[in-house]
C-alpha positions in Angstrom: -26.4 -89.6 -120.6 -27.6 -91.9 -123.3 -30.1 -89.3 -124.4 -27.3 -86.7 -124.6 -25.1 -89.0 -126.6 -28.0 -89.8 -129.0 -28.8 -86.1 -129.5 -25.1 -85.4 -130.3 -25.0 -88.3 -132.8 -28.1 -87.1 -134.6 -26.9 -83.5 -134.7 -26.6 -82.4 -138.3 -23.0 -81.6 -139.5 -22.6 -77.9 -140.4 -21.0 -77.0 -143.7 -18.5 -74.6 -142.3 -15.5 -72.9 -143.9 -12.0 -74.4 -143.1 -10.5 -73.5 -139.7 -8.0 -74.6 -137.1 -8.3 -77.8 -135.1 -10.7 -77.5 -132.2 -10.0 -78.7 -128.7 -12.7 -80.4 -126.7 -15.0 -78.0 -124.7 -13.1 -74.7 -125.4 -12.9 -75.1 -129.2 -10.4 -72.5 -130.5 -10.4 -70.2 -127.5 -6.8 -71.0 -126.7 -5.7 -69.4 -130.0 -7.0 -66.0 -128.8 -5.4 -66.2 -125.3 -1.9 -65.1 -126.3 -0.3 -61.8 -125.9 -0.9 -60.6 -129.5 -4.0 -58.4 -130.1 -7.0 -60.4 -131.4 -6.9 -58.8 -134.8 -3.3 -59.8 -135.4 -4.0 -63.4 -134.3 -7.1 -63.6 -136.6 -5.0 -62.1 -139.5 -2.3 -64.8 -139.0 -5.0 -67.5 -139.0 -6.6 -66.1 -142.1 -3.3 -66.2 -143.9 -3.2 -69.9 -143.2 -6.9 -70.9 -143.6 -8.1 -68.4 -146.1 -10.3 -65.2 -146.1 -13.4 -67.2 -145.0 -12.5 -69.1 -141.8 -14.5 -70.8 -139.1 -13.6 -70.7 -135.4 -15.4 -72.4 -132.5 -15.4 -70.1 -129.4 -16.6 -72.3 -126.6 -20.1 -73.4 -127.8 -20.4 -70.6 -130.4 -19.6 -71.3 -134.1 -18.0 -68.1 -135.6 -17.2 -67.3 -139.2 -14.3 -64.8 -139.7 -14.3 -62.8 -142.9 -11.0 -61.0 -143.7 -11.0 -59.7 -147.2 -13.2 -57.2 -149.2 -14.1 -59.9 -151.8 -15.2 -62.4 -149.1 -17.1 -59.7 -147.2 -19.2 -58.5 -150.2 -21.8 -61.2 -150.0 -22.3 -60.5 -146.3 -22.4 -56.7 -146.6 -24.2 -56.3 -149.9 -25.8 -59.4 -151.4 -27.2 -60.8 -148.2 -26.9 -57.8 -146.0 -30.4 -58.0 -144.6 -29.7 -61.6 -143.3 -26.6 -60.5 -141.5 -27.9 -57.1 -140.3 -28.7 -58.1 -136.8 -26.0 -58.1 -134.0 -25.7 -61.2 -131.8 -27.3 -61.0 -128.4 -25.0 -60.8 -125.4 -25.7 -61.2 -121.7 -25.0 -57.5 -120.9 -27.0 -56.1 -123.8 -29.9 -58.4 -123.3 -30.3 -57.3 -119.6 -29.2 -53.7 -119.8 -30.9 -52.8 -123.1 -34.3 -54.2 -122.0 -34.1 -57.2 -124.3 -31.9 -55.6 -126.9 -34.6 -52.9 -127.6 -32.2 -50.0 -128.3 -31.2 -49.1 -131.8 -27.6 -50.4 -131.6 -28.5 -54.0 -130.6 -32.2 -54.5 -131.6 -32.7 -57.2 -134.3 -33.3 -56.0 -137.9 -37.0 -55.6 -138.6 -40.0 -53.3 -138.3 -39.1 -52.1 -134.8 -35.5 -51.3 -135.7 -36.6 -49.5 -138.9 -39.0 -47.4 -136.8 -36.2 -46.5 -134.3 -33.9 -45.5 -137.2 -36.7 -43.3 -138.5 -37.2 -41.7 -135.1 -33.5 -41.1 -134.7 -33.1 -39.6 -138.2 -36.2 -37.3 -138.2 -36.5 -36.5 -134.5 -33.6 -37.2 -132.3 -30.5 -36.6 -134.5 -31.8 -34.3 -137.1 -29.7 -31.2 -138.0 -32.4 -28.9 -136.4 -32.4 -31.0 -133.2 -28.6 -31.0 -133.0 -28.5 -27.2 -133.6 -31.1 -26.7 -130.8 -28.6 -28.1 -128.3 -25.8 -25.7 -129.3 -26.3 -23.5 -126.1 -25.8 -26.5 -123.9 -22.6 -27.5 -125.7 -21.3 -23.9 -125.6 -22.1 -23.6 -121.9 -20.3 -26.9 -121.0 -17.3 -26.1 -123.1 -17.0 -22.6 -121.5 -17.1 -24.3 -118.0 -14.2 -26.5 -119.2 -12.2 -23.5 -120.4 -12.7 -21.7 -117.1 -11.6 -24.8 -115.2 -8.4 -25.0 -117.3 -7.8 -21.2 -116.7 -8.2 -21.7 -112.9 -5.6 -24.4 -113.0 -3.0 -22.4 -114.9 0.5 -23.6 -114.2 -0.7 -26.8 -112.5 -0.5 -30.3 -114.0 -4.1 -31.4 -115.1 -5.7 -34.5 -116.5 -7.3 -33.0 -119.6 -8.5 -36.4 -120.8 -10.7 -36.9 -117.7 -12.1 -33.4 -117.9 -12.9 -33.6 -121.6 -14.6 -36.9 -120.8 -16.7 -35.3 -118.0 -17.7 -32.4 -120.3 -18.8 -34.9 -123.0 -20.9 -36.9 -120.4 -22.4 -33.7 -119.0 -23.5 -32.6 -122.5 -24.9 -36.1 -123.0 -27.0 -36.0 -119.8 -28.3 -32.5 -120.4 -29.4 -33.1 -124.0 -30.9 -36.4 -123.0 -32.9 -35.8 -119.8 -32.4 -32.0 -119.1 -30.8 -30.1 -116.3 -28.0 -31.7 -114.2 -28.9 -32.7 -110.6 -27.7 -35.1 -108.0 -30.0 -37.8 -109.5 -28.6 -37.2 -113.0 -25.0 -37.4 -111.6 -25.8 -40.9 -110.1 -27.4 -41.8 -113.4 -24.2 -40.8 -115.2 -22.0 -43.0 -113.0 -24.3 -46.0 -113.6 -24.2 -45.5 -117.3 -20.4 -45.5 -117.2 -20.5 -48.8 -115.2 -23.0 -50.2 -117.8 -20.5 -49.4 -120.6 -17.8 -51.2 -118.8 -20.1 -54.3 -118.7 -20.4 -54.1 -122.4 -16.6 -54.0 -122.9 -15.9 -56.9 -120.5 -15.4 -60.5 -121.8 -18.4 -62.5 -120.4 -17.7 -66.2 -120.4 -21.5 -66.7 -120.2 -21.8 -65.5 -123.8 -19.6 -68.3 -125.2 -21.0 -71.1 -123.1 -24.8 -70.1 -123.2 -26.0 -73.6 -122.2 -23.6 -74.2 -119.3 -25.6 -73.0 -116.3 -22.8 -74.1 -113.8 -20.4 -71.6 -115.5 -23.0 -68.9 -115.2 -23.3 -69.5 -111.5 -19.5 -69.6 -111.0 -18.9 -66.4 -113.0 -21.5 -64.3 -111.3 -21.7 -62.0 -114.4 -25.5 -62.3 -114.7 -26.2 -61.3 -111.1 -23.8 -58.4 -111.3 -25.4 -57.0 -114.5 -28.9 -57.6 -113.1 -28.1 -55.6 -109.9 -26.8 -52.7 -111.9 -29.8 -52.8 -114.2 -32.2 -52.7 -111.3 -30.6 -49.5 -110.1 -30.6 -48.0 -113.6 -34.2 -49.0 -114.2 -35.4 -47.3 -111.0 -33.5 -44.2 -111.9 -34.8 -44.1 -115.4 -38.3 -44.6 -114.1 -38.1 -41.5 -111.9 -36.4 -39.5 -114.7 -39.2 -40.4 -117.1 -41.9 -39.6 -114.6 -40.3 -36.1 -114.1 -40.2 -35.7 -117.9 -43.9 -36.4 -118.2 -44.7 -33.8 -115.5 -42.5 -31.2 -117.3 -44.2 -32.1 -120.6 -47.7 -31.7 -119.1 -46.8 -28.3 -117.5 -45.5 -26.6 -120.7 -47.3 -25.2 -123.8 -46.5 -26.6 -127.2 -44.4 -23.6 -128.2 -42.4 -23.5 -125.0 -42.1 -27.3 -125.0 -40.5 -27.4 -128.5 -38.1 -24.6 -127.5 -36.8 -26.4 -124.5 -37.2 -30.1 -125.6 -34.7 -32.7 -124.6 -34.5 -36.2 -126.1 -36.8 -37.6 -123.4 -39.5 -35.1 -124.2 -39.2 -36.0 -127.9 -39.6 -39.7 -127.3 -42.6 -39.1 -125.0 -44.2 -37.1 -127.7 -43.6 -39.8 -130.3 -45.0 -42.4 -127.8 -48.2 -40.3 -127.4 -48.6 -39.9 -131.1 -49.2 -43.7 -131.4 -46.5 -44.9 -133.9 -47.1 -47.9 -136.2 -45.0 -50.1 -133.9 -45.9 -49.2 -130.3 -43.1 -47.5 -128.3 -43.2 -48.8 -124.7 -41.7 -47.1 -121.6 -39.0 -49.7 -121.5 -38.2 -49.0 -125.2 -37.8 -45.3 -124.3 -35.5 -46.2 -121.3 -33.3 -48.3 -123.6 -33.0 -45.7 -126.3 -32.2 -42.9 -123.8 -29.6 -44.9 -122.0 -27.3 -45.7 -124.9 -28.3 -43.6 -128.0 -25.9 -40.7 -127.1 -23.0 -43.1 -126.5 -23.3 -45.5 -129.5 -24.2 -42.7 -132.0 
């Protein structure tokens, strides 16, 4: 206990912007717990404390920027320093140590992923090559609507299913029972991203992690997804080995493209886990 008190006493004081009074342990979390949307609450606080304001969310010090003038140093002058996203429990586990392009730290690896996405995965030529898949899935949707003429339908759900089917087919190829399972797991993974994880705001409080059970839940899902992704990649390697270069380019999906990049020996090595991470969330976040 004395050691902890000593470490707190010797802890340097941060030169933070002004902000509301902090409660012990939870900091300013109580201010975001009302019925108002978070952006409205933050806007009201910014009107009181200024366009550059500090909040303490549990153990995490947060700076809130709420005007174009105050944001300019972060987005232009010092943009490289603030380019990386924070690491969260769900992304750290599900994205193989934040190795997908959306959550990987700014650096050589991220720049290589951006180059691969721009020149290989999301190029105009690549997007055009997937046009038959999009047309086929949209035609299936139109036929389903025609079959249900005069009946109440949930078009939102069906359009969502069509979008996910296009995503899976362009990413890993033909639809199958395995791909359908893969799709349901991806949806569950996205839900984990959108959930508030108390572990993220109390990173050093292990007893909170045990009580919440969030880490165990995310890890169980990740184990299933990892096994599924491993079998999909193995199948992709077999397909790639069985096709000629001309036929391969004609019927390439995003998995085949990433395997080809991996075999070419890029400047920053692309591991199998990196490929899994990119395949899982590239079509969703981009």
